[in-house]
C-alpha positions as CSV (number, residue, x, y, z in Angstrom):
1,X,-24.9,-8.4,4.2
2,X,-26.0,-5.0,2.8
3,X,-29.2,-3.1,5.2
4,X,-31.0,-1.3,3.2
5,X,-33.7,1.4,5.0
6,X,-37.3,1.6,4.2
7,X,-38.6,5.1,4.7
8,X,-42.2,5.5,3.8
9,X,-44.3,7.9,5.6
10,X,-47.2,6.2,7.6
11,X,-50.3,5.8,5.3
12,X,-48.2,6.5,1.9
13,X,-47.2,2.9,1.5
14,X,-49.8,0.0,0.3
15,X,-49.4,-3.8,1.1
16,X,-48.9,-4.1,-2.3
17,X,-46.1,-1.6,-3.1
18,X,-44.4,-3.3,0.0
19,X,-44.5,-6.8,-1.1
20,X,-43.0,-5.7,-4.6
21,X,-39.7,-4.3,-2.8
22,X,-39.8,-7.8,-0.5
23,X,-40.1,-9.5,-3.7
24,X,-37.3,-7.7,-5.6
25,X,-34.6,-7.6,-2.4
26,X,-35.2,-11.5,-2.7
27,X,-35.0,-11.6,-6.6
28,X,-31.7,-9.9,-5.8
29,X,-30.2,-12.2,-3.5
30,X,-31.0,-15.3,-5.9
31,X,-33.4,-16.8,-3.3
32,X,-36.5,-18.4,-4.0
33,X,-39.6,-18.1,-1.7
34,X,-38.8,-21.9,-0.1
35,X,-35.3,-20.5,0.7
36,X,-36.7,-17.3,2.3
37,X,-39.4,-19.2,3.6
38,X,-37.0,-21.6,5.6
39,X,-34.1,-18.6,6.6
40,X,-36.9,-16.2,8.2
41,X,-38.8,-19.2,10.0
42,X,-42.4,-18.7,8.0
43,X,-44.1,-20.9,5.5
44,X,-43.9,-20.6,1.9
45,X,-47.2,-19.4,1.6
46,X,-46.8,-16.4,3.9
47,X,-43.9,-15.2,1.7
48,X,-46.2,-15.5,-1.4
49,X,-49.1,-13.8,0.5
50,X,-47.2,-10.9,1.4
51,X,-45.3,-10.5,-1.8
52,X,-48.9,-10.5,-3.5
53,X,-49.6,-7.7,-1.1
54,X,-52.4,-9.4,1.0
55,X,-53.4,-7.1,3.6
56,X,-53.8,-9.1,6.3
57,X,-50.1,-10.6,6.5
58,X,-48.8,-10.9,10.1
59,X,-47.2,-8.2,11.1
60,X,-44.1,-10.0,13.1
61,X,-43.8,-12.4,10.4
62,X,-43.6,-9.5,7.8
63,X,-40.9,-7.8,10.0
64,X,-39.2,-10.9,10.3
65,X,-39.0,-11.5,6.5
66,X,-37.6,-8.0,6.3
67,X,-34.6,-8.3,8.9
68,X,-34.0,-11.7,6.9
69,X,-33.8,-9.5,3.9
70,X,-31.7,-7.0,5.4
71,X,-34.8,-4.4,5.2
72,X,-35.2,-2.1,7.9
73,X,-38.2,-0.5,8.1
74,X,-38.4,3.3,9.5
75,X,-42.0,4.7,10.2
76,X,-42.7,8.8,10.9
77,X,-45.4,11.1,10.3
78,X,-45.7,12.8,7.2
79,X,-44.8,16.6,8.9
80,X,-41.3,15.0,10.2
81,X,-38.5,15.9,7.6
């Protein structure tokens, strides 16, 4: 599977932006929310909440969903280049 790397400085990305990235990636893979929930070990409600930018989504599940989609988060401080 093709892996994409998300690089976002701490504090710049919102939960809404992350949700839209996840949704776009899921759709580009031809997956329904139910498909993603099944293969990532989460529920459809969680996927929906995540894609809609719910700020209280559990980070562990979020990372699992991203891994399932081939997205790798890279976090660095703003002063790193």
